[in-house]
N, C-alpha and C positions, 0 to 999 in steps of 0.2 A: 096233386102228388109230387113227391120227390125222392130221388134215390141217390145215395151217397155211397161213393166207392173210395178206399182208402188206398193211399200210396205211401210208402215208407218214406220219412222225412226227417230232418233236424229238428228236434222241440227243443225249445229253450223255454223254461217254465215261467220265466218272468213277464211273458207277454202272450196273451191269447183274445181272440176275438169269439165270444159266447152269443149265439142267437137261440132263444129258447121260446117255443110255442107261438111262433110268429105267424100272424095273419095279415094278408095283404089284399086290399080291395080296390079296383080302380072302376069307377063309374058304379055300377050295380054288379059286377063281376068279381068273384072271388079268385085271385090269381094263386093263392096258396094258404093253406091253412095249417096250423099247428107244426110250423116248419122249425126244426131244430138242429144246429150243427155248432161245431167248434173248430176253429182253425188256430193252430199254435205258432209260434215264432218260427221261422225258418220254412212257412209252408206256403204254398201257392194253392189257391183254391179256383177251379174253373167252373163259372156257371154257365151251363148249356140248357138248351131246349129251342123251341119254334118260337117264331116271332108272337111277341104278346103273351109268353109263358110268365113274365114278371122279372126278367133278369135285371133290366135297368131299374125298376121299381124297388126291387130288393136292394141293389146298391145304394139308391138315393136313400133308402130307410136307413141303412149302414151308417151313410153319411151325415144322417140327420135332417136332409132336405124334405122328407116326407115322413109323417107319422104313421106307425102301422096301426091296422085296426085292433090289433091285441098282440101280446107278447112282450118279451123284453130284449134289448140288444145291449150288450156290456163288453168293454173293453178292459181287460184284466191286466193290470200293468202292475209289475212288483208286489202282487197279493192284494192290490186294491182294485175294487169294481169302479169303472167309469162308466156309468149308465145315463149321465146326462148328455143330451144330445150336442149341446154347445160344447160341453169339455171334450167330449169324444172326438168332435170335430177338429179340434187343436192337434191331434195326433194323426190326422187322415190327410193324405194327399189325393187329390181327385183328378182323374182324366176322363172327360166326356166328349161328346162331338163337338163342341165349341171349342176353338183352338185358343181363344183368348189372345190372340197376336194383333196388336195394334198397327195398321197398315204403315203408318208413318213412322215408327220405330224400326231399328235394324234389328237383326237377329239377336245380337250380342246386348244390345239395349233392352230388349224384351226380357231377357234373362235376369239381367242386373234390377230391372223394375221389380219383378216377381221375387227375387232374393230379399231386395229391401222390404217389399210389403209383408212377407212372411218370416222375416228373419233367418233365412236360410243361408247356406254357405256361398262363397264368393267367387269360386274357382269355376268361372264360366267357360274358360278355355277347355277344361277337362270334359265338362257337360256336353259341349259341342261335339268335341272329339269323340265322344262316346257314341254319338248318333250319326256321325259322318257329315255334320255341318260345318266343321271349323272352316273350310274355304268360303263360306257364306256369312261369315260373322259380322260383316259390314253392309250387307244386302238389306234394304229396307224389306218388311215382311209382305209388303202388297206384292212382291214379285216372286214369293214362295208359290210352290205347287201344293197341291191337298196333301200329298205325301210328305214334303218337307215340313209343312205345318204341324203335321202329325210328330216328326221327329222332334220339332221345336217343343212341343208339349211334352214329349218323353224326357226331353233334356230337362225341361222345368222340374219334373219331379224329383230328379236327382240332387237337386238344390236345395229343397225344402226340409230335408232331416226329418221326415215324419214316418214313423214305424208301420203305419197302414196304408198300403197303396189300393185304392178302388179304381179299377180300370173297365171302361165301358168301350168295347170293341177295339182293344189296344193295337190290334194289326191291321185294322181297316185302313185303305187307301196306301199301304205301304207295299213297295216292291220287295224282291226278295232279299236284297241288301238291308232294307230298313227293318223287315221281320227279323232278320238275324241280330240286328242291333236291339231291337225291343226286347226279343227272347233273351238276350245277354243282360241288358238290365233288369228284367225281372227276376231271372237266376240269381243275379249278383245281389239284389236287393234281399232276396230269400236267405242267400248264404251269408249275409251279414246279420241275420237275426230278424228281419223284418216280416210282415205279412203282406200277401198281395192277392186280391180278389178280383177276378177278371170275368166279365160277361163276354162271351165270345161264339162266334160261329166257326172260328178257325182254330186248328190244333195249337196249343202252346208247346213250344218245345222244352220249357222248364219242367222239372220233375213236379207233378201236382196231383191233387185230389179232383174230383169231378161231383158237381151237383147238378143234377138233370132236373130242371123243372118242367112240368106238365100241366095238364088240366085239373083244376082243383075242385071242380063241379062234380 
């Protein structure tokens, strides 16, 4: 079962994420069934619930990493439904638990690598400044703390120019300053007409709606 509470936000009709009658199963257990919601441009959706409720699985289904047992996921852009998982994935930026930082590369080299890989923006300095990592630009990633690696992963999001951010525990491992940076990035993405969906156990400061997942049995 799930409950959805609305919060007034900025709606831009050219972009929306539509989930309809979605059923998710892990092993033999139903995580959720007949789940439906819509997230419009300029909105942040917080996925909440206990461990094992299906928050990460739902994110992975939206990203196209997992197939739902039933239902439909579509990204509506400029009036056209993009329901093919591969095509939808080209418009999605993912933040998971793996930081994807190569130990031998510096912080700046890591951002340049991902910008080239995904055809993103090239302003690495601004991205690092936005998460408080500018002084560490030339430091190899092997010397970063867990929180600094999370900041680097957040900086990577800003370079990809993708309208939908899927965030799995975006505030974990971060200190107070890091949370401030993360919340500012999420709010800024939404203010520019993007969509953010975050699975989290911690409150997000950005204006958001809440989807609470529970036991579907």
